[in-house]
C-alpha positions in Angstrom: -70.4 40.7 -55.9 -67.1 41.0 -56.4 -65.3 43.7 -59.0 -63.5 42.7 -61.9 -60.4 43.9 -60.3 -60.7 42.1 -57.1 -61.5 38.9 -59.0 -57.9 39.0 -60.8 -56.2 40.1 -57.4 -57.3 36.5 -56.0 -56.2 34.9 -59.1 -52.6 35.9 -58.6 -53.1 35.5 -55.0 -54.0 32.0 -55.4 -51.5 31.3 -58.2 -48.8 31.9 -55.6 -50.6 30.1 -52.5 -50.4 27.3 -54.7 -47.0 27.0 -56.0 -48.1 27.5 -59.3 -45.0 29.8 -60.0 -42.6 26.6 -60.0 -45.1 24.5 -62.1 -45.1 27.3 -64.9 -41.6 27.0 -64.9 -41.1 23.5 -64.9 -43.7 23.3 -68.1 -41.1 25.8 -69.9 -38.3 23.5 -68.8 -40.3 20.5 -70.3 -40.8 21.7 -73.3 -37.9 23.3 -73.9 -36.2 19.9 -73.6 -39.0 18.1 -75.5 -38.1 20.2 -78.8 -34.7 20.8 -78.3 -33.4 17.3 -78.2 -32.6 16.1 -81.8 -32.0 12.5 -82.8 -28.9 11.1 -83.4 -28.4 7.5 -82.6 -31.7 7.0 -81.7 -31.8 6.3 -85.5 -29.7 3.5 -85.0 -31.5 2.1 -81.9 -34.7 1.7 -83.9 -32.4 0.1 -87.1 -31.4 -2.4 -84.7 -34.9 -3.5 -83.4 -36.1 -4.0 -86.7 -33.1 -6.6 -87.6 -33.9 -8.0 -83.5 -37.5 -8.4 -85.0 -36.5 -10.2 -88.1 -34.7 -12.8 -86.5 -31.3 -11.1 -85.7 -29.4 -12.9 -82.6 -30.2 -10.5 -79.7 -26.9 -10.6 -78.0 -24.3 -9.7 -81.1 -23.5 -6.4 -82.6 -25.3 -5.7 -85.8 -23.5 -5.8 -89.1 -24.8 -2.2 -90.6 -21.2 -1.9 -91.7 -19.0 -3.6 -94.4 -15.9 -3.1 -92.6 -14.6 -5.7 -89.5 -16.2 -5.4 -86.1 -14.2 -6.8 -83.1 -14.7 -10.1 -82.4 -17.3 -11.0 -80.0 -18.8 -7.7 -80.4 -21.9 -7.8 -78.2 -25.5 -5.5 -78.3 -26.1 -4.8 -74.8 -29.2 -2.6 -75.6 -31.3 -5.0 -77.3 -34.1 -5.0 -74.9 -34.5 -1.1 -75.5 -34.4 -1.7 -79.4 -37.1 -4.4 -79.5 -39.4 -1.5 -77.3 -38.4 1.3 -79.7 -39.2 -0.5 -83.0 -42.2 -2.5 -82.1 -44.6 0.7 -83.4 -41.9 1.2 -86.7 -42.4 5.3 -86.2 -39.5 7.1 -84.7 -42.2 9.6 -83.5 -43.7 7.1 -81.4 -40.4 5.4 -80.4 -39.4 8.9 -78.9 -43.0 9.3 -77.3 -42.2 6.0 -75.7 -38.9 7.0 -74.8 -40.1 10.2 -73.4 -42.8 8.8 -71.2 -39.9 6.4 -69.6 -37.6 9.4 -68.8 -40.2 11.7 -67.4 -41.1 9.1 -65.2 -38.1 8.8 -63.8 -37.7 12.5 -63.4 -41.5 12.6 -61.6 -40.0 9.8 -59.1 -37.3 12.2 -58.5 -39.6 15.1 -57.9 -41.6 12.9 -55.9 -38.4 12.2 -53.7 -37.6 16.1 -53.2 -41.6 16.5 -51.9 -41.1 14.0 -49.3 -38.7 15.9 -47.6 -39.8 19.2 -48.2 -42.3 21.9 -49.8 -43.5 22.2 -53.6 -41.7 25.4 -53.8 -37.9 23.9 -52.8 -38.8 20.5 -54.8 -39.9 22.4 -57.8 -37.4 24.7 -58.0 -34.8 21.8 -57.5 -36.1 20.0 -60.0 -35.7 23.5 -62.3 -31.8 23.5 -61.6 -31.8 19.8 -62.4 -33.1 20.2 -65.3 -30.8 22.9 -66.4 -27.7 20.6 -65.5 -29.5 17.5 -67.1 -30.8 18.8 -70.4 -28.0 17.7 -72.2 -28.5 14.4 -71.2 -32.6 13.9 -72.2 -31.7 13.6 -75.4 -33.5 10.5 -77.3 -30.7 7.6 -76.7 -30.9 4.2 -74.9 -29.0 5.7 -72.5 -31.2 7.9 -71.3 -33.6 5.2 -69.7 -31.5 4.8 -67.3 -32.5 8.0 -66.0 -35.6 5.6 -65.0 -34.0 2.6 -63.5 -31.8 4.3 -61.2 -34.6 6.4 -59.4 -36.4 3.4 -59.0 -33.3 1.5 -57.1 -32.6 4.6 -55.2 -36.4 4.3 -54.0 -36.5 0.9 -54.0 -33.8 0.8 -51.5 -34.7 3.6 -49.2 -38.2 2.8 -49.0 -37.2 -0.9 -47.8 -37.8 -0.4 -43.9 -37.8 -4.3 -43.0 -39.5 -5.5 -46.3 -38.9 -8.9 -47.4 -40.0 -8.0 -50.6 -37.1 -5.9 -51.4 -34.4 -8.7 -53.1 -37.6 -10.0 -55.3 -38.4 -6.3 -56.6 -34.8 -5.4 -56.8 -33.7 -8.3 -58.7 -36.6 -8.2 -61.1 -35.4 -4.5 -61.7 -32.0 -5.6 -62.5 -33.2 -8.3 -65.0 -34.9 -5.6 -66.7 -32.1 -2.9 -66.3 -28.9 -5.2 -67.6 -31.0 -6.3 -70.7 -31.6 -2.6 -71.9 -28.3 -0.4 -71.0 -24.8 -1.2 -69.3 -25.3 0.9 -67.0 -27.0 -1.3 -64.8 -23.8 -1.4 -63.0 -25.2 1.6 -61.2 -27.8 -0.6 -59.6 -25.6 -3.5 -58.6 -23.3 -0.2 -56.5 -26.7 1.0 -54.7 -27.1 -1.7 -52.3 -23.5 -1.7 -51.2 -23.2 2.1 -50.7 -26.3 1.8 -48.5 -24.4 -1.0 -46.2 -21.4 0.7 -45.3 -23.2 3.0 -43.2 -24.8 0.1 -41.0 -21.7 -1.9 -40.8 -19.2 0.7 -40.5 -21.9 1.6 -37.2 -22.0 -2.0 -36.1 -17.9 -2.2 -36.5 -17.8 0.9 -34.5 -20.5 -0.5 -31.7 -18.7 -3.8 -31.8 -22.4 -5.2 -32.4 -21.6 -6.1 -36.0 -23.9 -9.1 -35.9 -27.0 -7.5 -35.1 -26.4 -4.7 -37.6 -25.8 -7.4 -40.2 -29.4 -9.0 -39.3 -31.4 -5.9 -39.3 -30.1 -5.2 -42.6 -30.4 -8.6 -44.3 -32.6 -8.1 -46.5 -30.1 -5.3 -48.0 -27.6 -7.4 -47.9 -29.6 -10.1 -49.9 -30.4 -7.4 -52.6 -26.5 -6.4 -52.8 -25.6 -10.4 -53.8 -28.7 -10.7 -56.2 -28.1 -7.3 -57.6 -24.3 -9.0 -58.7 -25.7 -12.0 -60.0 -29.2 -11.7 -61.8 -27.2 -9.6 -64.7 -26.0 -12.5 -65.6 -29.2 -13.5 -66.8 -28.9 -12.0 -70.7 -27.9 -13.3 -74.0 -24.2 -13.5 -73.7 -23.7 -14.2 -69.8 -20.9 -13.1 -68.6 -19.3 -11.3 -71.5 -21.6 -8.4 -70.6 -19.9 -8.0 -67.4 -16.7 -7.6 -69.4 -18.2 -4.9 -71.8 -19.9 -2.9 -68.9 -17.1 -3.0 -66.5 -14.6 -2.5 -69.6 -16.0 0.6 -70.8 -14.1 2.8 -68.8 -10.7 0.9 -69.8 -11.4 0.7 -73.8 -9.0 3.0 -75.7 -11.1 3.4 -78.3 -13.8 4.1 -77.1 -11.7 7.0 -74.6 -9.9 8.3 -77.2 -13.2 8.6 -79.7 -16.2 9.4 -77.3 -16.1 12.9 -76.2 -18.6 11.8 -73.2 -16.1 9.9 -71.5 -13.7 12.9 -70.8 -13.7 14.5 -67.9 -16.0 16.8 -66.3 -13.2 19.7 -65.0 -14.9 22.9 -63.9 -13.8 24.7 -66.7 -15.5 22.4 -69.4 -18.9 23.0 -71.2 -20.6 20.3 -69.2 -18.4 20.8 -66.3 -18.8 24.0 -65.1 -23.0 23.7 -64.3 -22.4 20.5 -62.8 -19.5 21.7 -60.4 -22.4 24.6 -59.9 -25.1 22.1 -58.5 -22.4 20.4 -56.5 -21.4 23.5 -54.6 -24.9 24.4 -54.1 -25.4 20.8 -52.8 -22.6 21.2 -50.5 -24.0 24.7 -49.1 -26.3 22.3 -47.6 -23.9 20.6 -45.6 -25.5 17.1 -46.5 -23.3 15.5 -43.8 -25.1 16.9 -41.0 -27.6 14.0 -41.4 -25.5 11.2 -39.8 -28.7 8.9 -40.3 -28.6 9.2 -44.2 -25.0 7.7 -44.3 -26.1 5.7 -47.2 -26.9 8.5 -49.4 -23.8 10.7 -48.3 -21.7 7.2 -49.6 -23.9 7.5 -52.8 -23.3 11.5 -53.1 -19.4 11.2 -53.0 -19.4 8.0 -55.0 -21.6 9.8 -58.1 -19.8 13.2 -57.8 -16.4 11.4 -58.4 -17.8 9.3 -61.5 -19.0 12.8 -62.9 -16.0 14.1 -62.4 -14.4 11.4 -64.3 -16.6 10.8 -66.9 -19.3 13.5 -68.3 -21.7 10.5 -69.5 -21.9 9.8 -65.4 -23.1 13.4 -64.5 -26.4 12.6 -64.0 -26.4 10.0 -61.2 -25.1 12.8 -58.5 -27.8 15.3 -59.8 -30.5 12.2 -59.8 -29.4 11.8 -56.1 -28.7 14.9 -54.8 -31.7 17.0 -56.5 -33.9 16.1 -52.5 -31.1 17.7 -51.0 -31.0 20.7 -52.9 -34.7 21.3 -52.3 -34.4 21.5 -48.9 -31.7 23.7 -49.1 -33.4 26.1 -51.4 -36.4 26.2 -48.3 -34.2 27.0 -46.0 -32.8 29.8 -47.8 -35.9 31.7 -48.6 -37.1 31.1 -45.1 -40.4 30.1 -44.0 -44.2 31.3 -45.6 -44.5 34.7 -45.6 -40.6 35.7 -46.5 -38.8 35.3 -49.7 -40.5 32.0 -50.2 -44.4 33.7 -50.5 -43.7 35.2 -53.6 -42.2 31.9 -55.4 -45.6 30.1 -53.7 -44.6 27.9 -51.0 -47.2 25.6 -50.2 -47.1 22.2 -47.9 -45.8 19.2 -50.1 -49.2 17.9 -49.0 -51.0 20.1 -52.1 -53.5 18.3 -54.3 -51.4 19.5 -57.0 -48.1 19.1 -55.8 -47.9 15.7 -58.1 -50.7 16.0 -60.6 -49.6 19.4 -62.2 -46.3 17.9 -63.0 -47.9 14.6 -64.0 -50.2 16.6 -66.5 -46.9 18.3 -68.1 -45.1 15.1 -68.1 -48.3 14.0 -70.5 -48.2 16.9 -72.5 -44.4 16.2 -73.4 -45.0 12.4 -74.2 -48.0 13.7 -76.6 -46.3 16.5 -78.0 -44.1 13.9 -80.0 -46.2 12.2 -82.6 -46.8 16.0 -83.4 -43.3 16.9 -84.2 -42.9 15.3 -87.6 -45.6 17.3 -88.4 -43.8 20.6 -87.1 -41.2 22.4 -89.4 -38.0 21.0 -88.9 -36.5 23.9 -87.2 -39.1 23.5 -84.4 -39.9 19.8 -84.4 -36.0 19.0 -84.7 -36.6 15.2 -85.4 -33.7 15.2 -88.1 -32.1 19.0 -87.6 -28.6 17.6 -88.3 -29.5 14.6 -90.3 -28.6 14.3 -94.3 -32.2 13.7 -95.1 -31.7 15.0 -98.5 -28.5 13.5 -99.4 -30.1 10.1 -98.2 -33.2 10.8 -100.7 -30.6 11.4 -103.5 -28.7 8.0 -102.5 -31.8 5.9 -102.5 -33.2 7.2 -106.0 -29.7 6.3 -107.2 -28.8 2.9 -105.8 -29.2 0.2 -108.2 -32.0 -2.8 -107.7 -30.0 -5.7 -106.7 -29.8 -8.1 -103.6 -26.5 -7.4 -102.1 -26.3 -4.1 -99.5 -24.1 -0.9 -101.6 -20.8 -0.4 -99.4 -20.8 3.2 -99.0 -18.2 5.2 -97.4 -19.7 8.1 -94.3 -19.5 10.6 -91.7 -19.8 8.5 -88.6 -22.2 10.5 -87.1 -24.5 9.9 -90.3 -24.5 6.3 -90.0 -27.3 4.9 -87.8 -29.5 7.4 -89.3 -28.3 6.0 -92.8 -28.9 2.2 -91.7 -32.3 3.3 -90.4 -33.3 4.8 -94.0 -31.7 2.2 -96.2 -30.3 -0.5 -93.8 -31.4 -3.3 -96.3 -30.0 -1.7 -99.1 -26.8 0.0 -98.0 -23.8 -1.2 -95.9 -21.9 1.8 -94.0 -18.7 2.1 -93.1 -19.3 2.9 -89.4 -21.8 3.9 -87.2 -23.0 5.3 -83.8 -21.4 2.7 -82.1 -18.0 3.2 -81.0 -16.5 0.7 -79.3 -17.4 -2.5 -82.2 -15.0 -1.5 -85.2 -11.6 -3.0 -84.9 -9.0 -0.3 -84.5 -7.7 -1.0 -88.1 -11.4 0.1 -89.2 -10.4 3.2 -87.2 -7.3 4.1 -88.5 -8.8 3.7 -92.2 -11.9 5.8 -91.1 -9.6 8.6 -89.4 -6.8 8.3 -92.7 -9.5 9.1 -95.1 -12.0 11.7 -93.3 -8.5 13.6 -93.2 -7.5 12.3 -96.8 -4.0 11.2 -95.7 -2.0 9.9 -98.3 -2.1 6.3 -99.1 -5.8 6.2 -98.0 -8.1 7.7 -100.7 -7.3 4.3 -103.2 -8.8 2.2 -100.6 -12.0 3.5 -101.3 -12.0 2.1 -104.9 -10.3 -1.5 -103.4 -13.4 -2.3 -101.3 -16.1 -1.3 -104.4 -17.0 2.1 -102.6 -18.9 4.0 -105.2 -20.6 6.6 -102.8 -19.1 8.8 -100.0 -21.7 11.2 -97.6 -19.4 13.5 -95.8 -19.9 16.8 -94.3 -18.4 20.3 -96.2 -15.3 21.5 -96.6 -13.4 18.2 -95.1 -10.2 16.9 -97.1 -11.7 14.1 -98.3 -14.4 16.0 -100.1 -11.6 18.3 -101.3 -9.4 15.2 -102.5 -12.2 13.4 -104.1 -13.6 16.5 -106.1 -9.6 16.4 -107.6 -9.3 12.9 -108.4 -12.4 13.4 -110.5 -15.5 12.3 -108.2 -18.7 14.0 -109.2 -20.5 16.2 -106.6 -24.5 14.5 -107.2 -25.9 16.8 -104.5 -24.7 19.4 -102.0 -27.0 20.3 -99.3 -26.4 22.9 -96.2 -25.5 19.4 -94.3 -22.7 18.1 -96.4 -22.0 16.3 -100.1 -23.1 13.0 -101.8 -20.4 12.2 -104.1 -20.2 9.5 -106.9 -17.0 7.7 -108.2 -17.0 8.2 -111.8 -16.9 4.7 -113.6 -13.4 5.1 -115.1 -11.9 6.2 -111.7 
C-alpha cells in the first residue's frame, strides 16, 4: 500500500502531466473577468428589447430621450436586444451574454489546440484574456467575439465543401441583425482569397486557382449581399461603414481613439503583437490568408481601440505555437507547466466546465454584495430610487437632465415614466443636442436657462460638476446625495 507522501507526490505529478496548471490559470482568469465586468450600456440594450417586445419599430432608433435625434437614426442591434429582454432579468441576460462570448473564446482555444499542445493553447489563451479583458464587459458589441471565430473557422475548415456559402450566409444574416461589426465577416473571405489569386497570377494559372476556390469566391459575394436582409436595408451599410467617419462618434467615443503603444489599451496590445511577430508567422506561406488577416486586423486595432480584439483572436493560435517552441519539448521547461498532447481528454472538457461555471455564476451576482457581484457598482441606484418615489403619477414621461453614462440605466429602470436627455448612444443625438449637453454639464453661460425652458425639473449628475455648483447657487435643491452623485430638484419658484 502506498504511503500518504507517495500519494501526494503522484497527485502533484499527475497535476502537471495533465496540464492542469494552465486550466487553473484559465479558471482564475475567467472568474476574474466574470466578476470584474460592471454593466454599463447593457442596461440600455435590455430597455430597448422591452420596447421592441412591446411593438416598437425594429429598425429605428428608440426614443428614450426627449431631445432631438438624428433624422433616420437606426437601431442596428435589435436582434441582440430582443434576446436579452426575453427573460426580463438582467442577471439572466448577462448569463446569455457570457455563454455566447465564452463559446467564442472556446472556439479560439480549440483552434489553438489543433495546432499545438494544451500547454501552448492554455498559456496563449491566458495572455489573450489579459488583453481582451476590457472588451468582455456585457454589451452587444462583445457578441462579435463569437461571430468572428465562427466565421474564421468556417473559412479555414472549408476544404472544397459546397456547404460553405450556405453556412456562411446564415451566419452573416444573424450577425448583421445583431451588431454592425458584421463588416468583419464581409472582409474575411476576401482576405483568404488574396493568397490564391496572387499565387494564380504568379503561376499564370489564375483560372485554375479560381476554379479551385469557387466556394470561397461565392461566399465572399454572399457575405456582401446577405446583410441587406434587415429591417432598414441599405441604411445598415451606411451606418456600419460610416461609423469611422462620424465626427460626433470620433470626438466623444474614446473607444475610437488610436491604440498607440504608450496608451492604456495600446501597451498590452502592442506587447501581444510583438510576441506574435517573434514567431515569424510569415514563415508559413501556405497560410497566406491568415497572414493578410493578421496585418489587416492589427492595423484596424491600431486605428481604433474598439478593434483590438480581432487581431488577438486571429493570432492566439500562432502565439500558442510560439510558446511551445520557447518552452521546448516535453522533459524541459515545458514539463513544469504541464506539456501534454492536444488529444488529452481534459483539453476541452475542463475549459468547457470553466465556461459553464462562469455562466452559472451570473444569476447569482444579484445575491452577492455589490462590491463583488458588480452589477451596478457605478450606477446611481439610490438616486433613481429616490427619483421614482418623487415622480408624479401621470401618463406622459417626465423630462430630466442626466449624466450621459447613466442614461441607459435610467431608461431600464424608469423608461415608461422618464425621458432622459441623452443615453449610452453616441451617434443618435443631433450635434445641437450634444452642444447643449456639454454646455449644461460644464455650466457654460446661457445654457442653464434652457433647463426650465424645456420643463426639466430633475437633474442627476456626478459630484462636483460645474452644473451642480451652478444649480445650487441658483436655488435648486439637493434631493439626495450619494457616493455616485446627486439628484437635484428645481424649486417651483425658479
